[in-house]
Every structure is written in structure tokens, then in C-alpha cells.
ZAPAPA-978982 format. One record per residue (C-alpha): x, y, z; residue in one letter. Coordinates in Angstrom, 2 decimals, always signed. Layout:
# residues N
REC        px        py        pz   resn
REC         X         Y         Z      a
...
//
This chain:
# residues 149
REC        px        py        pz   resn
REC     +0.04     -0.06     -0.02      x
REC     +1.28     +3.31     -0.53      x
REC     +2.31     +5.20     +2.15      x
REC     +0.69     +8.33     +1.71      x
REC     -2.61     +6.56     +1.76      x
REC     -2.94     +6.34     +5.79      x
REC     -7.02     +6.06     +5.95      x
REC     -9.68     +4.17     +4.18      x
REC    -13.64     +4.18     +4.35      x
REC    -15.92     +1.83     +2.83      x
REC    -19.67     +2.52     +2.26      x
REC    -21.70     -0.25     +1.99      x
REC    -25.26     -1.56     +2.45      x
REC    -26.14     -4.53     +5.39      x
REC    -27.48     -6.79     +2.51      x
REC    -24.15     -5.99     +0.08      x
REC    -21.73     -7.26     +2.90      x
REC    -23.52    -10.31     +3.84      x
REC    -24.08    -10.98     -0.18      x
REC    -19.80    -10.19     -0.43      x
REC    -19.19    -11.50     +2.99      x
REC    -16.18    -12.92     +2.32      x
REC    -14.62    -10.34     +0.11      x
REC    -15.25     -8.01     +2.62      x
REC    -12.88    -10.24     +5.16      x
REC    -10.25    -10.25     +2.98      x
REC     -9.98     -7.02     +1.72      x
REC    -10.30     -5.19     +5.52      x
REC     -7.66     -8.47     +6.25      x
REC     -5.36     -7.49     +3.51      x
REC     -5.33     -3.65     +3.56      x
REC     -2.26     -2.60     +6.38      x
REC     -3.18     +1.08     +7.11      x
REC     -3.38     +3.07    +10.05      x
REC     -7.27     +3.22    +10.05      x
REC     -9.79     +1.37     +8.00      x
REC    -13.40     +2.02     +8.87      x
REC    -16.76     +0.90     +7.68      x
REC    -19.72     +2.49     +7.02      x
REC    -22.97     +0.16     +6.85      x
REC    -26.31     +1.66     +5.36      x
REC    -29.43     -0.50     +7.03      x
REC    -32.87     +0.14     +6.47      x
REC    -33.72     -1.42    +10.36      x
REC    -31.86     -1.92    +13.27      x
REC    -29.21     -4.90    +12.78      x
REC    -29.63     -7.32    +15.41      x
REC    -27.23     -9.71    +14.75      x
REC    -23.70     -8.27    +14.38      x
REC    -21.57    -11.49    +14.27      x
REC    -20.72    -11.50    +10.88      x
REC    -19.78     -7.76    +11.12      x
REC    -17.68     -8.23    +13.92      x
REC    -15.52    -10.67    +11.76      x
REC    -14.37     -7.83     +9.61      x
REC    -11.28     -6.48    +10.79      x
REC    -12.42     -2.66    +10.71      x
REC    -11.20     -0.30    +12.97      x
REC    -14.73     +1.21    +13.48      x
REC    -17.81     +0.45    +12.45      x
REC    -20.31     +3.20    +11.62      x
REC    -24.12     +1.80    +11.12      x
REC    -26.54     +4.97     +9.33      x
REC    -30.28     +4.14     +9.33      x
REC    -32.83     +4.84     +7.14      x
REC    -34.34     +7.38     +9.74      x
REC    -31.18     +9.49     +9.12      x
REC    -32.14    +10.21     +6.15      x
REC    -35.04    +13.01     +4.96      x
REC    -38.33    +12.02     +3.15      x
REC    -37.64    +10.43     -0.34      x
REC    -33.60     +9.65     +0.48      x
REC    -33.07    +13.39     -1.45      x
REC    -30.47    +13.95     +1.68      x
REC    -28.90    +12.90     +5.02      x
REC    -30.57    +14.89     +7.82      x
REC    -28.43    +17.40     +9.26      x
REC    -27.24    +15.96    +12.18      x
REC    -25.73    +13.18    +10.85      x
REC    -24.19    +14.99     +7.82      x
REC    -22.58    +17.23    +10.35      x
REC    -20.93    +14.39    +11.63      x
REC    -20.05    +12.69     +8.01      x
REC    -18.75    +15.63     +6.77      x
REC    -15.88    +15.97     +9.91      x
REC    -15.19    +12.20     +9.22      x
REC    -11.73    +12.36     +6.48      x
REC     -9.84     +9.57     +4.79      x
REC     -6.87     +9.08     +2.09      x
REC     -9.58     +6.65     +0.23      x
REC    -13.52     +6.23     +0.55      x
REC    -14.94     +3.45     -1.21      x
REC    -18.28     +2.79     -2.16      x
REC    -19.55     -0.43     -3.26      x
REC    -23.12     -1.23     -3.29      x
REC    -25.08     -3.19     -5.82      x
REC    -28.43     -3.37     -4.18      x
REC    -31.42     -1.22     -4.10      x
REC    -30.22     +1.46     -1.56      x
REC    -27.66     +2.94     -4.05      x
REC    -28.35     +6.12     -3.28      x
REC    -28.59     +5.98     +0.41      x
REC    -25.13     +4.46     +0.38      x
REC    -23.95     +7.01     -2.49      x
REC    -25.16     +9.77     -0.40      x
REC    -22.71     +8.80     +3.18      x
REC    -19.78     +7.99     +0.68      x
REC    -20.10    +11.58     -1.20      x
REC    -20.66    +12.93     +2.07      x
REC    -17.24    +11.92     +3.53      x
REC    -14.26    +13.77     +2.56      x
REC    -11.73    +12.23     +0.86      x
REC     -8.63    +12.79     -1.40      x
REC     -9.64    +10.10     -3.58      x
REC    -13.37     +8.18     -4.13      x
REC    -13.70     +5.13     -6.04      x
REC    -17.11     +4.14     -6.63      x
REC    -18.39     +0.92     -8.30      x
REC    -21.27     +3.04    -10.61      x
REC    -20.74     +4.37    -13.68      x
REC    -23.31     +7.00    -12.68      x
REC    -21.02     +8.51     -9.88      x
REC    -18.43     +9.52    -11.90      x
REC    -19.28    +13.37    -12.12      x
REC    -18.84    +12.86     -8.18      x
REC    -16.15     +9.82     -7.33      x
REC    -12.49    +10.42     -9.14      x
REC    -12.68     +6.74     -9.67      x
REC    -14.71     +4.40    -11.40      x
REC    -14.12     +0.70    -11.28      x
REC    -16.88     -1.16    -12.65      x
REC    -16.47     -4.83    -11.82      x
REC    -19.15     -6.60     -9.97      x
REC    -17.17    -10.02     -9.50      x
REC    -14.34     -9.10     -7.18      x
REC    -15.16     -5.89     -6.43      x
REC    -12.85     -4.98     -3.46      x
REC    -10.22     -7.07     -5.01      x
REC     -9.85     -4.74     -7.89      x
REC     -9.82     -2.31     -5.71      x
REC     -7.34     -3.27     -3.48      x
REC     -5.18     -3.79     -6.91      x
REC     -5.99     -0.33     -7.93      x
REC     -4.80     +1.15     -4.51      x
REC     -1.31     -0.97     -4.82      x
REC     -0.62     +0.69     -7.90      x
REC     -1.61     +4.41     -7.31      x
REC     +0.41     +7.36     -6.18      x
REC     -1.08    +10.27     -4.50      x
//
């Protein structure tokens, strides 16, 4: 990993994490940096954290549907302020489910030098688009090993 990458945040939905669980575990185990956080969007309260605890993230932040304004137009001001104070070298948005808009708003709000997404429609906001549904986080890891800030 490049020495200037000192922090990474991955933003996804609970459904996507469970769907690609092994990939998330492998990614977080492979990333050797000072701070690696996981932001999870969930429509409902999470009742079972057993799988999430096995992901070696330094901090896990869960954001619920109640943290959004109606029709998912924006984040509520209180959560927006909290997310806007977070800063990372890289923010990775990875979500293929129906809650793409929610996770996009979360990732867009977090400050970072590089923003990576798996959706072509986010190319105006995110500096890097890696469009690969299979082994997406592996592709991101390969990309991060190659870049120089």
C-alpha cells in the first residue's frame, strides 16, 4: 500500500456486505494501514452483529433509514455534520443493491482525497470508477497498490 494512504473508509449496505461477505473479510484483512473504517447503511436495526464483528475494521458506523430525509433526498443535518467531519485518504463506495442512493449519499458526504465507486453514474462525484461486480474489492485493492498520490 502506498505510504500516503493512511486511512480508508468503505461504504456499503448491510445486504451487500452479507452478499459479498468473504470479499469484505479478505479486503479488510489485506489492507495494512493506520485506519480502516466500515460505514454500513441498514434500513432496519441490525440484530445480529456476529458477521460484522469478523470484519477487521477499526470502526464500524451504522447509518439507518431514519438518518435520511423523506424520499432519501438528503441526509439529516445532524448525521451530515458528523459524516462531514470524517476525513480519509480513500473512500470506497460498493453497493449493488436497491439502497445505492443511500450509500452514495453517505460516501459523497465523507471527505477524502480519492473516492472510488462501482457505479458509472457516479463519475461526476467520484474520482475513480472501477466497474466490476465480481471481486470488486479485490480490484480496488489492486488499484490502491498501484496508485501514487
